[in-house]
C-alpha positions in Angstrom: -7.1 -19.8 13.6 -6.4 -18.8 10.1 -7.1 -15.4 8.7 -9.7 -14.8 6.0 -7.6 -13.2 3.3 -8.9 -10.0 1.8 -8.1 -10.0 -1.9 -8.0 -6.3 -1.9 -5.1 -6.4 0.5 -2.9 -8.9 -1.5 -4.1 -8.4 -5.1 -3.4 -11.3 -7.4 -4.7 -13.6 -10.2 -3.4 -17.0 -11.1 0.2 -17.1 -10.2 3.4 -19.3 -10.3 5.0 -20.5 -7.0 7.7 -17.8 -7.4 5.1 -15.0 -7.4 3.0 -16.6 -4.7 6.3 -16.8 -2.7 7.0 -13.1 -3.2 3.5 -12.0 -2.2 3.4 -14.2 0.9 6.9 -13.1 1.9 5.9 -9.4 1.6 2.8 -10.1 3.6 4.9 -11.7 6.4 7.6 -9.0 6.3 5.0 -6.2 6.4 3.3 -7.7 9.4 0.1 -8.6 7.7 0.6 -12.1 8.8 1.8 -12.0 12.5 4.3 -14.3 14.3 2.7 -17.6 15.3 -0.2 -17.0 12.8 -1.2 -20.1 10.9 -1.3 -19.9 7.1 -4.3 -22.0 6.1 -3.7 -23.9 2.9 -7.3 -23.9 1.8 -7.6 -20.1 2.2 -4.4 -19.6 0.2 -5.7 -21.9 -2.6 -8.9 -19.8 -2.9 -7.1 -16.5 -2.7 -4.3 -17.2 -5.2 -6.4 -19.5 -7.5 -3.5 -21.9 -8.0 -2.9 -25.6 -7.4 -2.1 -27.2 -4.1 1.3 -28.0 -5.5 2.1 -24.3 -6.1 1.0 -23.3 -2.6 3.1 -26.1 -1.0 6.2 -25.2 -3.1 5.9 -21.5 -2.0 5.4 -22.5 1.7 8.5 -24.8 1.4 10.5 -21.9 0.1 9.3 -19.7 2.9 10.5 -22.3 5.3 13.9 -22.3 3.7 14.0 -18.5 4.2 13.2 -19.1 7.9 9.9 -17.2 7.7 7.5 -20.1 8.4 7.6 -23.5 10.1 5.9 -26.5 8.5 4.5 -29.1 10.9 2.7 -32.3 10.0 -1.1 -32.1 10.4 -0.8 -28.4 11.4 0.6 -26.8 8.2 2.6 -23.6 8.0 2.9 -21.1 10.9 4.7 -17.8 10.8 7.9 -18.1 12.8 8.4 -16.3 16.1 11.6 -15.7 17.9 12.5 -16.1 21.5 14.5 -13.5 23.4 17.5 -15.8 23.3 17.2 -16.3 19.5 17.0 -12.5 19.0 20.1 -12.0 21.1 22.0 -14.7 19.1 20.9 -13.3 15.7 21.8 -9.7 16.6 25.1 -10.7 18.1 26.1 -12.0 14.7 24.4 -9.2 12.8 26.2 -6.4 14.6 29.5 -8.0 13.9 28.7 -8.6 10.2 27.3 -5.2 9.6 30.3 -3.5 11.3 32.6 -5.4 9.0 30.4 -4.4 6.0 30.4 -0.8 7.1 34.2 -0.6 7.1 34.3 -2.1 3.6 31.6 0.3 2.4 33.4 3.4 3.5 36.5 2.1 1.7 34.8 1.2 -1.6 31.8 3.3 -2.1 31.7 5.6 -5.2 30.0 8.9 -5.7 27.5 7.3 -8.1 26.5 4.8 -5.3 26.1 7.6 -2.8 23.7 9.4 -5.2 21.8 6.2 -5.6 21.5 5.8 -1.9 20.1 9.4 -1.7 17.5 8.5 -4.3 16.5 5.3 -2.5 16.4 7.3 0.8 13.9 9.8 -0.7 11.7 7.0 -2.1 11.8 5.2 1.3 10.8 8.4 3.1 7.7 8.8 1.0 6.6 5.2 1.8 7.4 5.5 5.5 5.4 8.8 5.8 2.4 7.3 4.1 2.9 3.9 5.8 2.4 2.1 2.5 2.4 -1.7 2.1 5.7 -1.3 0.3 7.6 0.4 3.1 9.3 -2.8 4.4 10.3 -3.7 0.9 11.7 -0.2 0.2 13.6 -0.2 3.5 15.1 -3.6 2.6 16.1 -2.1 -0.8 17.8 0.8 1.0 19.8 -1.4 3.3 20.9 -3.8 0.6 22.1 -0.8 -1.4 23.8 0.5 1.7 26.0 -2.6 2.0 26.4 -3.5 -1.6 29.6 -1.4 -1.9 31.3 -3.8 0.5 31.9 -5.8 -2.7 31.5 -9.0 -0.7 28.6 -11.1 -1.9 28.8 -13.7 0.9 28.8 -11.0 3.6 25.8 -9.3 2.1 23.9 -12.6 1.7 24.5 -13.4 5.3 23.3 -10.0 6.4 20.2 -10.2 4.2 19.4 -13.7 5.5 19.6 -12.7 9.1 17.6 -9.5 8.5 14.8 -11.6 6.9 14.9 -14.1 9.8 14.4 -11.3 12.3 11.9 -9.2 10.3 9.4 -8.9 13.2 12.0 -7.0 15.2 12.2 -4.2 12.7 8.4 -4.1 12.2 7.9 -3.9 16.0 10.3 -0.9 16.3 8.4 1.0 13.6 5.3 0.8 15.8 6.9 2.9 18.5 6.1 6.6 18.7 8.3 8.8 16.4 10.5 5.8 15.4 9.8 6.1 11.7 10.9 9.8 11.8 14.0 8.9 13.8 14.9 6.1 11.3 14.7 8.5 8.4 17.1 10.9 10.2 19.5 8.0 10.9 19.5 7.0 7.2 20.4 10.6 6.2 23.2 10.7 8.8 24.6 7.4 7.4 24.7 8.9 3.9 26.3 12.1 5.2 29.0 10.0 7.0 29.7 8.2 3.8 30.1 11.5 1.9 32.7 12.5 4.5 34.4 9.1 4.4 33.9 9.1 8.2 34.2 5.4 8.9 34.0 5.6 12.6 30.7 7.5 12.6 29.2 5.4 9.8 30.0 2.2 11.6 28.5 3.5 14.9 25.3 4.7 13.1 24.8 1.3 11.4 25.2 -0.6 14.7 23.2 1.8 16.8 20.4 1.6 14.2 20.4 -2.2 14.5 20.6 -2.3 18.3 17.7 0.1 18.8 15.4 -2.4 17.1 16.8 -5.3 19.1 16.6 -3.6 22.4 13.0 -2.2 21.9 11.8 -5.7 20.8 13.4 -7.4 23.8 11.9 -4.7 26.1 8.5 -5.5 24.7 9.0 -9.2 25.3 9.9 -8.6 28.9 6.7 -6.5 29.4 4.6 -9.2 27.8 6.3 -11.8 30.1 5.6 -9.8 33.2 1.9 -9.3 32.2 1.6 -13.1 31.6 3.1 -13.9 35.1 0.8 -11.3 36.7 -2.3 -12.7 34.9 -1.4 -16.2 36.1 -1.2 -15.0 39.7 -4.6 -13.2 39.3 -6.2 -16.4 38.1 -4.9 -18.3 41.1 -6.2 -15.7 43.7 
């Protein structure tokens, strides 16, 4: 079933497909729209006050980003990931981010370190208040973290895979104390960069990533066990 969109939650007026795309993408990345949730075209038309063409263009672009799946006669559904897909994505992400980490330590400037500190403070405010911008601010921090690698292709691949697996990060943040732990990890990364400690920085980056993956897979296993148990109960 589709969700009745509350205009107070995603404020907008008449928009172009690019702005509709950005607002829908943020709603998906923040967890407002959940994995496997259907995006009902008529609800989006009413909410955004745009043409059917604009909505369909935005949904097509979301599909290109790997955030929704378009199916004939069913429309757009927010993408979910299987355990195997999560394993595959994070296998690649760990390798890419480890490479990026080594390049960042080599190339980063003091100005870029100061910028990271500023972004870290901004992110902390949003995380503590759990604002609707905290996912966006976290993405800004991590993009800035890898920008000093000076490798556009590497950064684009990391960003693409991060977007594809957005629900893994969002799930981790729902765990007790995880937001506070993530803030400490960000500060530790910056401290390692200030010391030019490549080994520590690379380990912090990969551990940060693997925590999200492992917690998400653990939750999938729990859900699978509950599903199996429920099926046995129904048979008895």
